[in-house]
GUMIZA-781827 format. One record per atom (N, C-alpha, C, CB): x, y, z; residue in three letters. Coordinates in steps of 0.1 Angstrom, whole numbers, plus 5000, padded with zeros to 4 digits. Glycine has a CB too. Example, Ala and Ser with C-alpha at 12.3 -4.5 7.8 and 13.67 -1.06 7.14 Angstrom:
<nodes>
513249435078ALA 512349555078ALA 513249675078ALA 511349555090ALA 512849785071SER 513749895071SER 512950005079SER 514149945057SER 
</nodes>
This chain:
<nodes>
740035177966SER 740635087976SER 741034957970SER 739735057988SER 742034887976THR 742534767970THR 742034647978THR 744134767970THR 741734537972LEU 741234427978LEU 742334327981LEU 740034357970LEU 742234247991CYS 743234137994CYS 742634007990CYS 743634148009CYS 741333997990GLU 740633867987GLU 739433887978GLU 740233798000GLU 739433797968VAL 738233797959VAL 737733657958VAL 738633847944VAL 736433637961ASP 735733507961ASP 734733507950ASP 735133477974ASP 734933427939LEU 734033417928LEU 733433277927LEU 734833447915LEU 733533207938SER 733033067938SER 731633047934SER 733333007952SER 731332967924SER 730032937919SER 729133057916SER 729332857930SER 729833157910THR 729133277907THR 729033307892THR 729733397914THR 729833237884LEU 729933267869LEU 728933177861LEU 731333247864LEU 728433237850ASP 727633157841ASP 728533047835ASP 727033247830ASP 728132917837PRO 729032807832PRO 729132807817PRO 728532677837PRO 728132867810LEU 728232867795LEU 729232967790LEU 726832897790LEU 729633067798ASN 730533167794ASN 731633197804ASN 729833297790ASN 731833097813SER 732733117825SER 734133157821SER 732732997833SER 734733097810ASP 736033127806ASP 736233277802ASP 736533037794ASP 735333317794GLU 735333457790GLU 735133557801GLU 734333487779GLU 734133527810ILE 733833617821ILE 735033617831ILE 732633567829ILE 735633507834PHE 736733497843PHE 737933577837PHE 737233347845PHE 738133567824GLU 739233647818GLU 739033797819GLU 739333607803GLU 737733837818VAL 737433987819VAL 737734027834VAL 736034007815VAL 737233947843LEU 737433977857LEU 738933977861LEU 736733877866LEU 739733887856LEU 741133887859LEU 741834017853LEU 741833767853LEU 741434057841ALA 741934177835ALA 741534297844ALA 741434187821ALA 740334297849ALA 739834407857ALA 740634417870ALA 738334397860ALA 741134307875LEU 741834307888LEU 743334337886LEU 741734167894LEU 743834357874VAL 745234377871VAL 745834487880VAL 745534407857VAL 745134597882ARG 745734707890ARG 745734677905ARG 744934827887ARG 745034567909ASN 745034537923ASN 746234457927ASN 743734457927ASN 747334527930THR 748634457933THR 748634387946THR 749734557932THR 747634407954ASN 747634347968ASN 746734217969ASN 747134447978ASN 746234167957LEU 745434047957LEU 746233927963LEU 744834027943LEU 745833877974THR 746533767980THR 745733637980THR 746933797994THR 744433647979VAL 743533527979VAL 742533537967VAL 742733507992VAL 742533437959LEU 741533427947LEU 740833297947LEU 742233457934LEU 739533297949ARG 738733167949ARG 737833177937ARG 737933157962ARG 737933067929ALA 737033067917ALA 736532927914ALA 737733117904ALA 736232857925SER 735732717924SER 734332707919SER 735932637937SER 734032587913GLY 732632557909GLY 732032637898GLY 731832567921GLY 732932687888ASN 732432767878ASN 732432707864ASN 733232897877ASN 732932587863GLY 733032517850GLY 734132577841GLY 731732527843GLY 735132637846ILE 736232707839ILE 737032597832ILE 737132797848ILE 737232607819SER 738032507812SER 739432557807SER 737332457800SER 739532697806SER 740832757803SER 740932887810SER 740932767787SER 742232927812ILE 742433047819ILE 743433137812ILE 743033017834ILE 743233267811CYS 744133357805CYS 745333377814CYS 743433497802CYS 746433297810ASN 747633297819ASN 748233437820ASN 748633197813ASN 748133517809ASP 748733647809ASP 748133737820ASP 748433717795ASP 746833727822SER 746133807832SER 746433757847SER 744633817830SER 746533617848LEU 746733567861LEU 748133587866LEU 746433417861LEU 749133577857ALA 750533587860ALA 750933717867ALA 751333557848ALA 750133827865VAL 750533957870VAL 750233967885VAL 749834067862VAL 749533877890HIS 749133887905HIS 750233827913HIS 747733827907HIS 751333887914LEU 752533837920LEU 752433817936LEU 753733917917LEU 751433887942ALA 751233877956ALA 750333757960ALA 750634007962ALA 749733697950LEU 748833587953LEU 749433477961LEU 748233527940LEU 748733437972GLN 749233337981GLN 748333217981GLN 749333387995GLN 747033237979VAL 746033127979VAL 745233137966VAL 745033137991VAL 745233017959LEU 744433017946LEU 743632887946LEU 745433007934LEU 742332907945ASP 741332797946ASP 740632787932ASP 740332807957ASP 741032677924LEU 740432657911LEU 739732517911LEU 741432657900LEU 739232477923SER 738632337924SER 737232337917SER 738432297939SER 736832217914ARG 735532197908ARG 735332277895ARG 734432227918ARG 736332267886ASN 736232327873ASN 736532217862ASN 737232447871ASN 736932257850LYS 737132167840LYS 738532177833LYS 736032187829LYS 739532217842LEU 740832237837LEU 741532097834LEU 741732317847LEU 742332097823THR 742931967819THR 744431977821THR 742731937804THR 745032097826ALA 746432107829ALA 746532217839ALA 747232137816ALA 747732217846ILE 748032327855ILE 748232457847ILE 749232287864ILE 747532557850PRO 747732687842PRO 749232727843PRO 746832797847PRO 749832767832ALA 751232807832ALA 751532917842ALA 751632847818ALA 750533007844ALA 750733117852ALA 751033087867ALA 749533217852ALA 750532967871VAL 750732927885VAL 752132917888VAL 750032787887VAL 753032867879THR 754432857882THR 755132987882THR 755132757872THR 754433097878ALA 755033227877ALA 754633307890ALA 754633297865ALA 753933247899LEU 753433317911LEU 754433287922LEU 751933277915LEU 755333387925PRO 756433357934PRO 756033337949PRO 757433467934PRO 754833387953ASN 754433377967ASN 753333277969ASN 753933517971ASN 752933197959LEU 751833107961LEU 752232997972LEU 751533037948LEU 751332987982VAL 751432887993VAL 750432777992VAL 751332958006VAL 749232817988THR 748132717988THR 747432707974THR 747032747999THR 747332587969PHE 746732577955PHE 745832457956PHE 747832557944PHE 744532487952ASP 743532377952ASP 742932357938ASP 742332417962ASP 743232237933ILE 742732207919ILE 742032077919ILE 743932207909ILE 741332047930ARG 740531927932ARG 739331927921ARG 739931917946ARG 738931807918LYS 737831777909LYS 737831857896LYS 736531817917LYS 738931857889ASN 739031907876ASN 739131787866ASN 740232007875ASN 739831807855LYS 739931697845LYS 741431677841LYS 739131737833LYS 742331677851LEU 743731647849LEU 743831497846LEU 744631687861LEU 744331457835ARG 744331317831ARG 745731247833ARG 744031297816ARG 746731327834ARG 748131267834ARG 748931327846ARG 748831297821ARG 749731237852ALA 750531277864ALA 751531387860ALA 751231157869ALA 752031387847HIS 753031477843HIS 752431627843HIS 753631447830HIS 751131637843THR 750531777843THR 750731837857THR 749031767840THR 751131757867LEU 751331807880LEU 752831857882LEU 750931707891LEU 753731807874TYR 755131827876TYR 755531977876TYR 755931757866TYR 754932057869PRO 755332207870PRO 755232267884PRO 754532287860PRO 754432197892LEU 754232257906LEU 755532247914LEU 753232177913LEU 756532167909LEU 757832157916LEU 758532297915LEU 758632047910LEU 758132377905ARG 758832507903ARG 758332607913ARG 758632557889ARG 757232587920CYS 756632677930CYS 757332667943CYS 755132657932CYS 758332747946THR 759232727957THR 758632747970THR 760432817956THR 757532827971LYS 756932847984LYS 755632767986LYS 756532997985LYS 755232687976LEU 754032607977LEU 754132507988LEU 753732537964LEU 753132507997ARG 753132418009ARG 751832328009ARG 753232488021ARG 750732378004HIS 749532308005HIS 748932297991HIS 748532378015HIS 748632167987ILE 748032147974ILE 747032027974ILE 749132117963ILE 745932047968SER 744931947968SER 744531907953SER 743631987975SER 744631777950VAL 744331737936VAL 743331617935VAL 745631687929VAL 742731577947ALA 741831467947ALA 740631497937ALA 741331447961ALA 740131387932GLY 738931397923GLY 739231417909GLY 738131497928GLY 740531417905ASN 740931427891ASN 741131287884ASN 742231507889ASN 740731267872PRO 740731137865PRO 742131097860PRO 739731137854PRO 743131107869ILE 744431077864ILE 744530927861ILE 745531107875ILE 744930897849GLY 744730757844GLY 746030677842GLY 744130757831GLY 747130717849GLU 748330647848GLU 748230517856GLU 749530727854GLU 749430447857ARG 749530317864ARG 748830337878ARG 750930277865ARG 748130237882ARG 747230247894ARG 748130287906ARG 746530117897ARG 749330227907GLU 750130257919GLU 750530407920GLU 751430177918GLU 750830467909LEU 751230607908LEU 749930697911LEU 751830647895LEU 748830657904ARG 747630737906ARG 747130737920ARG 746530677897ARG 747130617927ASP 746730617941ASP 747630697950ASP 746630467945ASP 748930687947LYS 749830767955LYS 749630917954LYS 751330727951LYS 749430957942LEU 749231107940LEU 747931147945LEU 749331137925LEU 746831077942LEU 745531127946LEU 745231097961LEU 744431057938LEU 746031007967GLY 745830987981GLY 746731077990GLY 746230847984GLY 747631157983SER 748431247991SER 747731377994SER 749731277982SER 748131428005ASN 747531558009ASN 748631658011ASN 746731538022ASN 748331788007ASP 749231898009ASP 750731868006ASP 749131938024ASP 751531888016ALA 753031868014ALA 753331728010ALA 753831908026ALA 752531628013ASP 752831488010ASP 752931467995ASP 751731398015ASP 752031547987LEU 752031527973LEU 753331587967LEU 750831607967LEU 753831697972LEU 755031757967LEU 756231667971LEU 755331897974LEU 756131597983ASP 757231497986ASP 757131387977ASP 757031458001ASP 755931337973THR 755831227963THR 756531267950THR 754431187961THR 756231387945LEU 756831437932LEU 758331437934LEU 756231567928LEU 758831487945ARG 760331497947ARG 760931357947ARG 760631577960ARG 760231267953GLN 760731127953GLN 760831067939GLN 759831037962GLN 759931107930LEU 760031067916LEU 761231117910LEU 758731107909LEU 761631247914GLU 762831307909GLU 764031227914GLU 762931447913GLU 764031197927THR 765231127933THR 765430997927THR 765031117948THR 764330917924ARG 764430787918ARG 764630787903ARG 763130707922ARG 764730907897LYS 764930927883LYS 763730877875LYS 766230847879LYS 762630867881GLU 761330837873GLU 760930967867GLU 760230787883GLU 761431077871LEU 761131207866LEU 762431277862LEU 760331297877LEU 762531327849MET 763731377844MET 763531527841MET 764131307831MET 764531607842HIS 764431747839HIS 765131777825HIS 765131837850HIS 764431847817VAL 764931887804VAL 765132037803VAL 763931837792VAL 766232077799HIS 766532227798HIS 766732267783HIS 767832257806HIS 765632247776GLN 765732277762GLN 764432347757GLN 765932147753GLN 764632447748LEU 763532517742LEU 763632527727LEU 763332657748LEU 762532527720PRO 762632557705PRO 762832707704PRO 761332517698PRO 763632747694LEU 763932887691LEU 763532907676LEU 765432927694LEU 762532987674MET 762033007660MET 762733137655MET 760533017659MET 763433137644VAL 764233247639VAL 763533297626VAL 765733217637VAL 762933407627LEU 762133457615LEU 762633597610LEU 760633477620LEU 762233627598GLY 762733757593GLY 762733757578GLY 764133797598GLY 763133867572ASP 763133877557ASP 764433807552ASP 763134027553ASP 764433787539GLY 765533717532GLY 766833817533GLY 765233687518GLY 767933747535GLU 769233817536GLU 769333917548GLU 769433897523GLU 768533887558ALA 768733967570ALA 769833927579ALA 767433967578ALA 770333807576GLY 771533747584GLY 771133647594GLY 772233867590GLY 770033587592LYS 769533487602LYS 770433367603LYS 768133437598LYS 770833307591THR 771633187591THR 773033217596THR 771733137576THR 773633327592THR 774933367597THR 774933387612THR 775433497590THR 773933447617LEU 773733467632LEU 773733327639LEU 772533547635LEU 772933237634LEU 772833107640LEU 774133027639LEU 771733027634LEU 774833037628LYS 776132967627LYS 777033017637LYS 776732987613LYS 777033147640THR 777933207650THR 777533157664THR 777833357650THR 776233147667LEU 775833097680LEU 776132947682LEU 774333117681LEU 776132877670CYS 776532737671CYS 778032707670CYS 775832657659CYS 778832807668GLY 780232787668GLY 780732737654GLY 780632697678GLY 779932747644GLU 780232697631GLU 781032807623GLU 779032657623GLU 781932757614LYS 782632857606LYS 781732917595LYS 783832777599LYS 782033047593LYS 781233117583LYS 781533067569LYS 781533267584LYS 780433027562GLY 780532977548GLY 780033077538GLY 779832847547GLY 779833037526PRO 779333127516PRO 777833167519PRO 779333067502PRO 777433287516ASN 776033327519ASN 775133267509ASN 776033487518ASN 774333177514VAL 773333107506VAL 771933117513VAL 773632957503VAL 770933167506GLN 769633187512GLN 769033047516GLN 768633257502GLN 768433047528THR 767832927533THR 766632887525THR 767432947548THR 766632767521ASP 765532707513ASP 764532637522ASP 766032617502ASP 763432697525GLY 762432627534GLY 762832657549GLY 762432477532GLY 763132547556ILE 763532557570ILE 764732467573ILE 762232517579ILE 765632517581GLU 766832437585GLU 766932437600GLU 768132497579GLU 767432337605THR 767532317620THR 768932327625THR 766832187625THR 769132377636LYS 770532387643LYS 770232377658LYS 771332517639LYS 771332357665SER 771232357680SER 772432417686SER 771032207685SER 772232477698PHE 773432537705PHE 773032537720PHE 773832677700PHE 774032557728ARG 773932557743ARG 774532687748ARG 774532437749ARG 773832747758LEU 774332867765LEU 774432837780LEU 773432987762LEU 775532877785LYS 775732857800LYS 775032967807LYS 777232867803LYS 774632937820ILE 774033037829ILE 774833057841ILE 772532987832ILE 775033177845SER 775833207857SER 775233157869SER 776133357857SER 776033107878LYS 775533057891LYS 775033177900LYS 776632987899LYS 775433297896SER 775033417904SER 773733467899SER 776133527903SER 773133417888ASN 771833457884ASN 770733417893ASN 771533407869ASN 770033507900PRO 769033467910PRO 767833387904PRO 768533587917PRO 767633397891LYS 766533317885LYS 766933177881LYS 766033397873LYS 768233147882ALA 768633017876ALA 768232897884ALA 770133027875ALA 768232907898GLY 768032787906GLY 769032687903GLY 766632737903GLY 768632567899LYS 769632457896LYS 769932457881LYS 769032327901LYS 769432547873VAL 769632547859VAL 771032607856VAL 768532617851VAL 771932527850ARG 773232577847ARG 773532597832ARG 774332487852ARG 772632547824GLU 772732567809GLU 771432537803GLU 773832467803GLU 771232597791VAL 769932587784VAL 770332547769VAL 769132707784VAL 769632447764ASP 769832407750ASP 768732467742ASP 769832247748ASP 769132517730PHE 768132577721PHE 768032487708PHE 768532727717PHE 766832447705ALA 766632377692ALA 766132487682ALA 765532257693ALA 767032537674ALA 766832647666ALA 766232607652ALA 768032737664ALA 765232687648TYR 764632657634TYR 764832787626TYR 763132617635TYR 765632777616ASP 765932887607ASP 764932887595ASP 767432877601ASP 764032977596PHE 762932987586PHE 763433077574PHE 761633047592PHE 763333017562GLY 763633097550GLY 762933227549GLY 763433007537GLY 763633327545GLY 763033467544GLY 762333497532GLY 764133557547GLY 762333407522GLN 761633447509GLN 760133457513GLN 761933337498GLN 759433557508ARG 758033577512ARG 757133477507ARG 757633717507ARG 757533397497SER 756633297491SER 756533187502SER 757233237478SER 757433177512TYR 757333077522TYR 756533117534TYR 758733037527TYR 756233247535PHE 755733297548PHE 754433227552PHE 755433437547PHE 753533197542ILE 752233137545ILE 752332997551ILE 751333137533ILE 753332917546THR 753532787551THR 754332777564THR 754232697541THR 755132887567HIS 755832887580HIS 754832877592HIS 756633017581HIS 753632937590HIS 752732937601HIS 752332797606HIS 751433007597HIS 752432697598LEU 752132557602LEU 753032507613LEU 752232467590LEU 754232567614PHE 755232517623PHE 755532607635PHE 756532497616PHE 754832717636LEU 754932807648LEU 754232747660LEU 754432947645LEU 754832757672THR 754332707684THR 754432807696THR 755032577688THR 753432807704ALA 753432897716ALA 754532867726ALA 752032907722ALA 755032747725ARG 756032707735ARG 757432757732ARG 756032557737ARG 757632807720ALA 758932847716ALA 759332987720ALA 759032837701ALA 760633027720LEU 761033157720LEU 761233207705LEU 762433177728LEU 761133337703TYR 761133387689TYR 762133497688TYR 759733437685TYR 762933487677MET 763833597673MET 763333647659MET 765333547672MET 763033777658ILE 762733837646ILE 763933917642ILE 761433927646ILE 764633867631VAL 765933927627VAL 765634027615VAL 766933817623VAL 766334137616PHE 766234237605PHE 767534307603PHE 765134347609PHE 767734367591ASP 768934437588ASP 768834577593ASP 769134427572ASP 769734617601LEU 769734757607LEU 769834857596LEU 770834777617LEU 770534827585THR 770734927574THR 769634927564THR 772034897567THR 768634837566ASN 767534837557ASN 766234797564ASN 767834737545ASN 765834867574LEU 764734837583LEU 763434847576LEU 764734927595LEU 762634737577ASP 761334727572ASP 760334687583ASP 761234617560ASP 759634787588HIS 758734767599HIS 757634667595HIS 758134897603HIS 757234667583SER 756134577579SER 756434427582SER 755834597564SER 757734387580ILE 758134247583ILE 758034227598ILE 759534217577ILE 758534317606ILE 758434297620ILE 757034287625ILE 759234417627ILE 756234387620ASP 754734387624ASP 754034257620ASP 754034507617ASP 754434207608TYR 753834087603TYR 754033967612TYR 754234057589TYR 755333947616TRP 755633827624TRP 755233847638TRP 757133807624TRP 755233967644ILE 754733987657ILE 753233957657ILE 754934127662ILE 752534007647SER 751033977647SER 750833827645SER 750434047635SER 751633757637SER 751433617636SER 751633537649SER 752433557625SER 752733577656ILE 753033507669ILE 751933537679ILE 754433557674ILE 751533657680ARG 750533697690ARG 749133637687ARG 750333847691ARG 748933587675SER 747633527671SER 747633377674SER 747333547657SER 748733317678LEU 748833177681LEU 747833137693LEU 750233137685LEU 747233027691ARG 746332977702ARG 747132927713ARG 745332867696ARG 746832967725LEU 747632927737LEU 746932807744LEU 747733037747LEU 747732707747GLY 747232597755GLY 747132637770GLY 748032467753GLY 746532557778PRO 746332587793PRO 747732597800PRO 745532487800PRO 748732527795ASP 750032537802ASP 751032627794ASP 750632397802ASP 750532727787GLU 751332807779GLU 751132957782GLU 751132787764GLU 752233037782LEU 752133177783LEU 752333237770LEU 753133237794LEU 752033367767PRO 752233427754PRO 753733417751PRO 751833577754PRO 754133377739PRO 755533357736PRO 756333487737PRO 755733307721PRO 757633477741GLN 758533587743GLN 759233607729GLN 759633557754GLN 759333737726ILE 759833777713ILE 761033877715ILE 758733847704ILE 762133847707LEU 763333927708LEU 763533987693LEU 764533857713LEU 763734117692LEU 764034177679LEU 765534187678LEU 763334317678LEU 766134137668VAL 767634137666VAL 768034207653VAL 768133987666VAL 768634317654GLY 769134387643GLY 770534347639GLY 769134537645GLY 770834307627THR 772134267623THR 772834377615THR 772034137614THR 774134337611HIS 774934427603HIS 775334557611HIS 774234467590HIS 775534537624LEU 775934647632LEU 777334707627LEU 776134607647LEU 778134617621ASP 779434667616ASP 779334767605ASP 780234547612ASP 778134777599LYS 777934867588LYS 777234997592LYS 777134797577LYS 777235017605MET 776535137610MET 777235187622MET 775035107613MET 777335327624ASP 778035377636ASP 777135347648ASP 778235527634ASP 777835327659GLU 777135277672GLU 776035377676GLU 778135257682GLU 776335507675GLU 775335607680GLU 774035597672GLU 775935747679GLU 774135577659THR 772935567651THR 772235437654THR 773235567636THR 773035327656ALA 772435197660ALA 771735197673ALA 773435087660ALA 772335267683ASP 771735277696ASP 770435357696ASP 772735337706ASP 770435457688SER 769235537687SER 768035457680SER 769435667678SER 768435377670LEU 767435297664LEU 766935187673LEU 768035227651LEU 767735127681VAL 767335027691VAL 766435087701VAL 768634967698VAL 766735207706HIS 765935277716HIS 764535307710HIS 766535407720HIS 764435347698ASP 763135377691ASP 762335257690ASP 763335447678ASP 762935147686LEU 762235017684LEU 761734967698LEU 763134907678LEU 762534977708ARG 762034937721ARG 760835017726ARG 763134957732ARG 760835137723GLU 759735227727GLU 758435187719GLU 760035377725GLU 758635157706ALA 757535127697ALA 756934987700ALA 758035137683ALA 757734897704TYR 757234757705TYR 757234697719TYR 758134667697TYR 757534767729ARG 757534707742ARG 756134687749ARG 758434787752ARG 755134777744LYS 753834767751LYS 752834687742LYS 753334917752LYS 751734647749PRO 750734577741PRO 750334657729PRO 749434537750PRO 749934587718PRO 749834447716PRO 751134367713PRO 748734407706PRO 752234447711HIS 753434387706HIS 754134307717HIS 754334487700HIS 754434377728ARG 755134327740ARG 756334247737ARG 754134237747ARG 757334307730VAL 758534237728VAL 759434237740VAL 759334297716VAL 760234127742SER 761034117754SER 762234207754SER 761433977757SER 762734237742GLY 763834327741GLY 764234347726GLY 765034257748GLY 765234437724VAL 765734467711VAL 767234477713VAL 765134607705VAL 768034417704VAL 769434417705VAL 770034427690VAL 769934287712VAL 771134497689ALA 771834517677ALA 773134437677ALA 772034667673ALA 773434367667VAL 774634277667VAL 775334277654VAL 774334137672VAL 776634247655ASN 777334197643ASN 777434047644ASN 778834267642ASN 776533977636GLY 776333837638GLY 777333747632GLY 775033797632GLY 778433807627THR 779433727620THR 780433657630THR 780233807610THR 780533707642SER 781533647652SER 781233707666SER 783033687648SER 781933647676PHE 781833697689PHE 782933797692PHE 781933577699PHE 783233887683GLY 784233977684GLY 784034087695GLY 784534057671GLY 784934167698LYS 784934267709LYS 783734357707LYS 786234347709LYS 783434407695PHE 782334497694PHE 781134437687PHE 782834617685PHE 780934307687SER 779834237681SER 778534247688SER 780234097678SER 778634267701ARG 777434267710ARG 776734127710ARG 776534377706ARG 777434027706MET 776833887706MET 776533837720MET 777633787699MET 777333887730ASN 777133847744ASN 775833907749ASN 778333897752ASN 775534027744ASP 774234087748ASP 773033997743ASP 774034237742ASP 773233947731LEU 772133857725LEU 772033737734LEU 772533817711LEU 773133677738CYS 773133557746CYS 772533587760CYS 774533497748CYS 772733697765PHE 772133737778PHE 770633747777PHE 772633877783PHE 770133807766TYR 768733817764TYR 768133677763TYR 768333897751TYR 768733587755LEU 768233447753LEU 768133367766LEU 769133377743LEU 769233377774THR 769133307787THR 768133367796THR 770533307793THR 767933497797GLU 766933557805GLU 765533517801GLU 767133707805GLU 765333517788MET 764033467783MET 763733327786MET 763933497767MET 764833237785ALA 764633097788ALA 764233077802ALA 765933027785ALA 764933147811LEU 764633137826LEU 763233187829LEU 765633207834LEU 762633277821ARG 761333317824ARG 760233227818ARG 761133457818ARG 760733127810SER 759733037804SER 759232937814SER 760432957792SER 757932907813PRO 757332807822PRO 757832667819PRO 755832807822PRO 758632647809HIS 759132517805HIS 760532497807HIS 758832487790HIS 761232577815ILE 762632557819ILE 762732567834ILE 763532667812ILE 763132457841PRO 763232327835PRO 761932257833PRO 764132237844PRO 761832167824LEU 760632087821LEU 760731947827LEU 760332087806LEU 759931917836ALA 759931787842ALA 759031687834ALA 759431787857ALA 759631577830ILE 758931477822ILE 759231337827ILE 759331497807ILE 758231247824PRO 758431107829PRO 759731047822PRO 757231017825PRO 760330957829ARG 761630897824ARG 761330827810ARG 762130787834ARG 760130767809ALA 759830697796ALA 759830797784ALA 758530617797ALA 759230917787PHE 759231017776PHE 760631057773PHE 758331137781PHE 761531067783ASN 762831117780ASN 763631007772ASN 763531147792ASN 763330877775VAL 764030767767VAL 763530777753VAL 763630627773VAL 762230797751LEU 761730817737LEU 762430937730LEU 760230827737LEU 762531047737ARG 763131167732ARG 764531137727ARG 763131277742ARG 765331067736GLU 766731047732GLU 766830947720GLU 767430977744GLU 765930857719ARG 765830757708ARG 765530837695ARG 764830647710ARG 764630927696LEU 764231007684LEU 765331097679LEU 763031097687LEU 766031157688VAL 767131247685VAL 768231167678VAL 767731317697VAL 768531047684ALA 769630957678ALA 769130907664ALA 769930837687ALA 767930867663GLN 767430817650GLN 767330917640GLN 766030747652GLN 767031047644GLY 766831157634GLY 768131177626GLY 766431277641GLY 769231137631ARG 770431157623ARG 770531077610ARG 771731127632ARG 769730967610GLU 769730877599GLU 768330877592GLU 770030727603GLU 767330877600ARG 765930877594ARG 765130987602ARG 765330737595ARG 764731097595PRO 764131207602PRO 762631187604PRO 764331327595PRO 762131067606TRP 760731037608TRP 760530907616TRP 759831037595TRP 759430887622ILE 759130767630ILE 757630737629ILE 759630777644ILE 757330617629SER 755830577629SER 755330567643SER 755730437622SER 754030587644VAL 753330577657VAL 753530437664VAL 751830607656VAL 753530337656GLU 753830197661GLU 755130187667GLU 753630097650GLU 756130247661GLU 757530247667GLU 757530327681GLU 758530307658GLU 756830437681VAL 756730507693VAL 756030427704VAL 755930637691VAL 755030357701LYS 754330267711LYS 755230167716LYS 753030207705LYS 756030107707ALA 756929997711ALA 758030047721ALA 757629937699ALA 758530167718ILE 759630227727ILE 759030257741ILE 760230357721ILE 757830317741LEU 757130347754LEU 756830217762LEU 755930427752LEU 756430117755ALA 756029987761ALA 757329927768ALA 755529887751ALA 758429947762GLU 759729897768GLU 759929967782GLU 760829917759GLU 759430087783CYS 759730167795CYS 758530157805CYS 759930307792CYS 757530067802GLY 756430047811GLY 755330147810GLY 756930057825GLY 755330227799SER 754230317797SER 753030257790SER 754730447789SER 751930317792GLU 750630267786GLU 750530317771GLU 749430307794GLU 749830237763ALA 749630267749ALA 749030407747ALA 748930167741ALA 748130447756ASP 747330567754ASP 748130687758ASP 746030567762ASP 749430667762GLU 750330787765GLU 751030837753GLU 751230747776GLU 750830777741VAL 751630817730VAL 751430957726VAL 751230727718VAL 750231007726GLU 749931147722GLU 750531237732GLU 748431167721GLU 750431207745ASP 751031297755ASP 752531297754ASP 750731247769ASP 753231187751ALA 754631177750ALA 755131267738ALA 755131037748ALA 754431247727LEU 754831317715LEU 754631467716LEU 754031267702LEU 753531507723ASP 753231647726ASP 754331707735ASP 751931667732ASP 754831637745VAL 755831687754VAL 757131707746VAL 756031597766VAL 757531607738ILE 758731607730ILE 758731717719ILE 759031467723ILE 757531737713ALA 757431847704ALA 757631987711ALA 756031847696ALA 757231987723GLY 757232117731GLY 758732157734GLY 756532097744GLY 759632067734VAL 761032107736VAL 761832117723VAL 761732007745VAL 761132097712GLY 761732117698GLY 762332007691GLY 762732227700GLY 762131877697ASP 762731767691ASP 761831697680ASP 763131667701ASP 760631737680ILE 759731687669ILE 759231817663ILE 758531607675ILE 759331827650PHE 759031947643PHE 757531947638PHE 759931967631PHE 757031837634TYR 755731837629TYR 755131697631TYR 755631877614TYR 753831687635MET 753231557636MET 751731567634MET 753431497651MET 
</nodes>
């Protein structure tokens, strides 16, 4: 039989509550009718977003009296959530509440008892709000431009040498094809993709920016590449259709799946992209794509898709439009599109982007000075840099 309500309040061993809750969530995966989940008073400090996000029928979620430091990313992926209680946790910053604006059916929310340490006026307004009043307060911040929306994601492009990663990115960026030179280390590029108004997932999002990182394919670099991988990014693993090496695909999928997830992060989405379609007949390429989808779509790999392209241009038979479709769909599924951030953080972000054209680094003291100009506190530096790194404008800190 299927349950509609599960009450785990004050029932878990606080020393192992995270692990026990993850096991219980996994055990409930087949219960597609779960509408109410109560897990208050268990000392939970992190949640397996992957297991929570599958409960699409969930309407009431009570995580009060725990030790969460951020809104779990899975919460924004629950399309029917109406009531959310996260009182008496350890949310320190107001911007950790902003993802709740993505919950279109959310009507009742409780956040009192969290040590939000922002400016007193904002803290009192947020913690003194009840239910819909809090959502109205957040929407007012949007209206007054105290809260900005960013539509950008990092895109990590991995694969073996000479697979065509750089050529593919140049085509996406609208650059002219130059001589084939292997990438030395890591190179950065950026491009923008439009989103159709008819896309039901788009909401108000009309375009997405991608901060792309082209990782050199020489195997001597592979071990250092791991320093720069992040769970907030989208991933493209690029391979040559005419010279398929499963070991490279397996290596990078394993590396991505082993990334530690933060409380506001879902497992990264991965797209497999086969290049040199022009050197293979379409029937053979389609058969290869089908086999790869079947091999990699299920756990533990869980790739979002497989596409074969001629990455040299947007020609009639290049299938580059298929690649763009996959990228926009993956972006719209991300819990970070759109990403709501404080205006001061966005000012800092714009300054960093502008300054990066001349000097690709900045000191912490300079960051503090820019934030102070915008009325932010000195102890918000780490939060600001973390948010900006999450959209791909800071590569390493």
